[in-house]
C-alpha positions in Angstrom: 145.3 -189.9 -22.2 148.8 -190.2 -23.5 149.9 -191.1 -20.0 147.5 -194.0 -19.9 148.7 -195.3 -23.2 152.3 -194.8 -22.1 151.6 -196.6 -18.9 150.0 -199.5 -20.8 152.9 -199.7 -23.3 155.5 -199.5 -20.4 153.7 -202.2 -18.5 153.7 -204.5 -21.5 157.4 -203.8 -22.2 158.2 -204.5 -18.6 156.3 -207.8 -18.7 158.1 -208.8 -21.9 161.5 -208.0 -20.2 160.6 -210.1 -17.2 159.8 -213.0 -19.4 163.0 -212.5 -21.4 165.1 -212.2 -18.2 163.5 -215.4 -16.9 164.4 -217.2 -20.1 167.9 -215.9 -20.1 168.4 -216.9 -16.5 167.1 -220.4 -17.2 169.7 -220.7 -20.1 172.4 -219.6 -17.7 171.3 -222.1 -15.1 171.3 -224.9 -17.7 174.8 -223.8 -18.9 176.1 -223.9 -15.3 174.6 -227.3 -14.8 176.2 -228.6 -18.0 179.6 -227.2 -16.9 179.2 -228.8 -13.5 178.3 -232.1 -15.2 181.4 -231.8 -17.4 183.6 -231.3 -14.3 182.1 -234.2 -12.4 182.4 -236.4 -15.5 186.1 -235.5 -16.0 186.8 -236.4 -12.4 185.0 -239.8 -12.6 187.4 -242.6 -13.5 185.7 -245.8 -14.6 182.1 -244.8 -14.8 182.6 -241.5 -16.6 179.9 -241.9 -19.2 177.3 -243.2 -16.8 178.0 -240.5 -14.3 178.0 -237.7 -16.9 174.6 -238.8 -18.3 173.1 -238.9 -14.8 174.6 -235.5 -13.9 173.4 -233.9 -17.1 169.9 -235.4 -16.6 169.8 -234.1 -13.0 171.1 -230.7 -14.1 168.6 -230.6 -16.9 165.8 -231.4 -14.5 166.9 -228.8 -12.0 167.3 -226.2 -14.7 163.9 -227.0 -16.2 162.3 -226.7 -12.8 164.0 -223.4 -12.1 163.2 -222.2 -15.6 159.5 -223.0 -15.2 159.4 -221.3 -11.8 161.1 -218.1 -13.1 158.9 -218.1 -16.2 155.8 -218.5 -14.1 156.9 -215.6 -11.9 157.4 -213.5 -15.0 154.1 -214.5 -16.4 152.3 -213.6 -13.1 154.0 -210.2 -13.1 153.1 -209.7 -16.7 149.5 -210.6 -16.0 149.4 -208.2 -13.1 150.6 -205.4 -15.3 148.1 -206.3 -18.0 145.3 -206.4 -15.4 146.3 -203.1 -14.0 146.4 -201.5 -17.5 143.2 -203.2 -18.7 141.1 -201.0 -16.4 142.6 -197.9 -18.1 142.0 -199.0 -21.7 138.3 -198.0 -22.0 139.1 -194.5 -20.7 142.1 -194.2 -23.0 140.1 -195.4 -26.0 137.3 -192.9 -25.2 139.9 -190.1 -24.9 141.3 -191.1 -28.3 137.9 -191.2 -29.9 137.0 -187.8 -28.4 140.2 -186.2 -29.7 139.9 -187.8 -33.1 136.2 -187.4 -33.8 135.4 -184.7 -31.3 132.6 -186.9 -29.8 
């Protein structure tokens, strides 16, 4: 019974870690895009502001798309863990009731 509860808790923790990692990776991607945009902007001579805004917008779009993809992957994995553990919850609950109330 403790194994089932432990498995559920572990799966939930792993799912949360996947989502956190996806969010962190998206932040890193956005930061890389902003750095690249800054570099391109510094190299541009006459149209520096225009180029920077376009590059930042493109980097933002790219980072947002990658963030959504990573987050969706993490959410799918989390849902898979939840679904796998959901089947074990009734048995775990019954074990707890039996141990607590002896029924």
